[in-house]
N, C-alpha and C positions, 0 to 999 in steps of 0.2 A: 435582429441577428438572423441570418438565414440558417436553415438546418445544415446546409453543406459546410458551414464553418464550424460546426460542432463536432466534437469527438466523443467517443464512449470508451470508458475504461473500467477495469477492475483493479483493485490493489490489495496488497497485504501490508498492514501497518504494524510495526513493532515500536511501542513507546519506550522511552528510557528516561533517566533522571533529568535530562535536559529538555524534555518535551514540555510544551506549553501547558497542557492539562495532564494531570497525573493519573486520573481515573479512566477506566474503560469498562466495557461490559464484562470482560474476563477478570478484571481486577478492580472492583468498585471502590475499594479503599485505597488503591494506588500503592499497596505495600510492595508488590513485586516490581512495579515500574520504578519506584523510588530507589530500589536496590539494583536496577539494571543499568549498567553503563552503556554508553553509545557503542563501544567496541563489542560488548556482549550482544547487543541488539543486532549489530551488523553481522556478526558471526552466525547468529541464529538465522537471520534472513538469507545469508549466502547459502547456508546448508539447505534451507527450504527451496531457494531458487534452483539449486542444483538438482534436487529431486523433481522439480517441475520440468526443467529443460531436458533432463535425461529421460523423461517419461515415467519415472517411478511414481509420481503423484500428479493429480490434476489440480490446476490452479484453484478452482472453486473449492475443492475439498480442503486444501491447505489454508485458504483464506477463511473458510468457515470455522476451522479449528484453531488457528493461531493468530489471526488478525485482531489487533486491538481496536479496530474501527467497527462501529455498529453495522457497517456494510457487510460484515462477516455473515450476517444472517441471510444475505443474498449472494453468497459466494464471492464477496468482495466487489460486487457490481455497484458502481457509482452512478450509473445512468449517463445520459448525454450531458455535456457541458461545453460552454464556449470559453473564449479567451476572457481573462479577468475574473473568472469565478473560483479558481483554485489558487493556492499559493504558487508563486512564480516558478520555483524549481519543479514543482509537480506538473504544472501546465506545460512548461518547456519540454520536459521529458516525454510527456504523453504525446504532444504534437510531433515530436521527433521520431516516434515509433511508427512502424507500419502495422496495419491490422494483423493481430495474431502474434506480434512480437512482445517479448517480455524485457523490461528495462533492467539495468544494473541497479545498484542501491541508489536511491534518491533521498536526500536529506531535506526535511522541512521543519518548521517550528513544531509540528505535531509529532515528529519522530522520524524513523527511517522506513522507507517503502520500497516494494518492487511493484511495478505497474505493468499490466497487460492491456494493450490497446485492443478493444473489441469492436470498434466501429468508428 
């Protein structure tokens, strides 16, 4: 696979009771995740996205603090990836973004995400 067909993205993941895995670095026992509905997760993510797009908060800072993915330690950075490496909705959303753009809510088996394409 050529480098040019790869993208790079950061994301913020909020897990909920429908998520494939219930534990995260923020919630090792999965207690909060088990009690979080998808609607609650979406509401939280929409509020966080609003802070990012209005410039009140930086994507990396929000990811470090709120994302349920271990990529939070890197400000949400997932590094470069190509087609077929991520869940389909995540991949399609990332490839549809221009560099620097932030997605709307994206649903996957892992939970709900917002994605910022970085390369």
